[in-house]
matplotlib code that plots the C-alpha trace (Angstrom):
import matplotlib.pyplot as plt

x = [-2.2, -0.5, -2.3, 0.1, -0.4, 2.6, 3.1, 5.7, 5.6, 7.6, 5.4, 8.3, 9.4, 5.8, 5.5, 8.8, 7.6, 4.3, 5.9, 8.4, 5.8, 3.5, 5.9, 5.4, 2.8, 1.9, 1.6, -1.3, -0.7, -4.1, -3.3, -0.9, -0.7, 1.4, 1.7, 0.7, -2.7, -3.7, -2.5, -4.7, -7.7, -7.2, -6.4, -9.9, -11.3, -8.3, -7.5, -3.9, -1.9, 1.3, 1.9, 5.2, 5.8, 8.3, 9.3, 9.8, 6.7, 4.6, 1.2, 1.9, 5.2, 5.6, 6.3, 3.1, 1.1, 2.5, 1.6, -2.0, -2.3, -1.2, -4.0, -6.7, -8.6, -7.1, -4.1, -1.8, 1.8, 4.0, 7.3, 9.4, 11.2, 13.3, 16.7, 17.3, 19.1, 19.8, 19.3, 16.4, 14.5, 15.1, 14.0, 10.9, 9.8, 10.4, 8.7, 5.7, 5.2, 6.8, 7.3, 10.4, 12.9, 14.6, 16.6, 15.7, 18.9, 17.5, 17.7, 14.3, 14.5, 15.2, 12.3, 10.0, 11.1, 10.7, 7.1, 6.3, 7.9, 6.2, 2.9, 3.5, 4.3, 8.1, 10.5, 12.6, 15.6, 18.2, 21.7, 22.8, 19.6, 19.9, 23.5, 22.5, 19.7, 22.1, 24.6, 22.0, 20.9, 24.5, 25.2, 24.5, 21.4, 22.0, 21.1, 18.9, 18.8, 16.4, 17.9, 17.1, 18.5, 21.7, 21.9, 21.5, 24.1, 26.6, 26.1, 26.7, 29.8, 31.1, 30.7, 27.5, 25.2, 21.5, 20.7, 23.3, 22.1, 18.6, 19.6, 21.6, 18.8, 16.0, 14.3, 13.5, 15.9, 13.2, 13.0, 16.8, 16.5, 13.8, 15.9, 18.9, 16.8, 15.7, 19.3, 20.4, 17.7, 18.7, 22.4, 21.7, 23.7, 22.9, 24.8, 26.1, 29.7, 28.8, 26.3, 29.0, 31.5, 29.0, 28.2, 31.9, 32.2, 29.2, 30.2, 27.0, 29.1, 32.6, 35.5, 37.1, 40.5, 43.4]
y = [11.3, 14.4, 15.6, 16.9, 18.8, 18.6, 21.7, 21.7, 22.6, 19.5, 16.4, 14.0, 15.8, 15.7, 12.0, 11.4, 13.3, 11.5, 8.1, 9.0, 10.4, 7.5, 5.2, 7.1, 5.6, 8.9, 11.0, 11.1, 12.9, 14.5, 16.2, 17.7, 21.1, 22.5, 26.1, 28.4, 29.3, 25.6, 25.2, 28.1, 26.6, 23.1, 23.9, 24.8, 21.5, 19.3, 20.9, 19.9, 20.2, 20.9, 22.3, 21.2, 24.2, 24.8, 28.4, 29.2, 28.2, 29.7, 31.5, 32.1, 31.4, 29.7, 32.9, 34.6, 31.5, 31.0, 34.6, 34.0, 30.7, 32.1, 34.7, 32.0, 30.8, 27.6, 28.1, 25.1, 25.2, 25.7, 23.9, 25.2, 22.6, 24.1, 23.9, 27.6, 29.0, 32.6, 35.3, 36.8, 33.5, 32.7, 36.1, 36.2, 32.7, 33.4, 36.9, 35.2, 33.0, 29.7, 27.5, 25.9, 26.0, 22.9, 22.1, 19.3, 17.4, 16.9, 13.2, 11.5, 10.9, 14.6, 15.6, 13.3, 14.7, 18.2, 17.6, 16.2, 19.2, 21.7, 20.1, 20.8, 24.5, 24.2, 26.1, 23.9, 25.2, 23.4, 24.1, 26.2, 28.3, 28.8, 29.9, 32.5, 33.9, 34.1, 35.9, 38.4, 39.0, 39.6, 42.0, 45.7, 47.0, 49.0, 52.7, 54.1, 57.8, 59.5, 61.4, 64.7, 63.6, 62.6, 66.0, 67.8, 65.6, 66.1, 69.9, 69.8, 67.7, 70.6, 72.9, 74.7, 76.1, 75.2, 78.6, 78.0, 74.4, 75.8, 78.4, 75.9, 73.3, 75.9, 74.7, 76.5, 76.4, 74.7, 71.9, 71.5, 71.0, 68.5, 66.5, 66.6, 65.4, 62.4, 61.8, 61.9, 59.4, 57.0, 57.2, 57.2, 60.4, 63.7, 66.3, 67.4, 66.3, 62.9, 62.5, 63.3, 61.0, 58.1, 58.8, 58.5, 55.3, 53.7, 54.8, 56.9, 59.8, 59.9, 60.9, 64.1, 63.6, 65.9]
z = [-7.7, -9.1, -12.2, -14.8, -18.1, -20.5, -22.6, -25.4, -29.1, -30.2, -30.5, -30.0, -26.8, -25.5, -26.3, -24.4, -21.4, -21.3, -21.6, -18.8, -16.5, -17.2, -15.4, -12.1, -9.8, -8.2, -11.5, -13.9, -17.2, -17.8, -21.1, -23.6, -25.2, -28.1, -26.9, -24.1, -25.5, -25.7, -22.1, -21.0, -22.8, -21.4, -17.8, -16.5, -17.8, -16.9, -13.5, -13.4, -10.2, -12.1, -15.6, -17.1, -19.3, -22.2, -22.7, -26.4, -28.3, -31.1, -30.5, -26.8, -25.1, -21.7, -19.7, -20.8, -20.3, -16.8, -15.9, -17.1, -15.5, -12.1, -12.3, -12.5, -9.4, -8.1, -10.4, -10.9, -10.1, -13.2, -13.6, -16.5, -18.5, -21.2, -23.1, -22.4, -19.4, -20.4, -17.7, -19.6, -19.9, -16.3, -15.0, -17.2, -16.0, -12.3, -12.5, -14.3, -11.3, -12.2, -9.2, -10.7, -13.6, -14.9, -18.0, -20.4, -19.6, -16.1, -15.1, -14.9, -11.2, -10.5, -12.8, -10.9, -7.6, -8.9, -10.0, -6.5, -4.8, -7.1, -6.4, -2.7, -3.5, -3.1, -5.3, -7.6, -9.5, -11.6, -10.0, -13.0, -12.8, -9.1, -9.5, -12.1, -10.0, -7.0, -9.1, -10.2, -6.6, -5.5, -8.4, -7.7, -9.3, -12.5, -11.9, -14.7, -15.2, -17.6, -20.6, -18.9, -15.5, -17.3, -19.1, -15.8, -14.1, -16.9, -16.7, -12.9, -13.5, -15.6, -12.6, -13.7, -11.1, -11.0, -12.7, -15.4, -16.0, -16.4, -18.9, -20.9, -21.0, -21.3, -18.1, -14.9, -11.9, -9.8, -12.5, -12.3, -8.5, -9.0, -11.4, -9.1, -6.1, -8.2, -9.2, -5.6, -4.6, -7.4, -6.6, -2.8, -2.2, -0.6, -2.6, -6.0, -5.5, -4.3, -7.2, -9.7, -8.0, -8.0, -11.7, -12.6, -10.6, -12.2, -15.7, -16.1, -17.3, -18.7, -16.5, -18.0, -19.6, -18.7]

ax = plt.figure().add_subplot(projection="3d")
ax.plot(x, y, z, "-o")
ax.set_aspect("equal")
plt.show()
């Protein structure tokens, strides 16, 4: 039997999930919780194999509860079941350690199969969620420069030498070099010209107008 804890802040939704799972011969619903904090409190006593976790709940949301559950010895697998499929929600859940991410319009047979697979340690993602994650992986990572690194790069783009940049920004020439080395590393380039060109291409600094 797969022991399941249902976590959702809507009593009607919880009741529906419990009724649905109660029809499965290999699933035993061992408890219900109305938020992440309740789930954390119940898990050591109920020892579920799978926690069916909603995301947006009061007191403690599903992502935080998932992260805390996964830190516990003998942690259960967490299968997110939510109405939300935004990138931020998906990423938070996956980074928190959720084994799967399904939407609440998932057919009952698919949900049942997902619970069985999650209990075995397999990753289970709804097709729209899998597509979003794949798209994020294919997209180039956003380069983040600190405000000071950006100031140095903009000054270099104007043709200033390291000494001139230092005088303008009231920092030492060695500090300018340090900032530039960090910029080179982030932009994956080896010289000033390539750094400026990459910054224009990525939109980090505005291309000068004639």
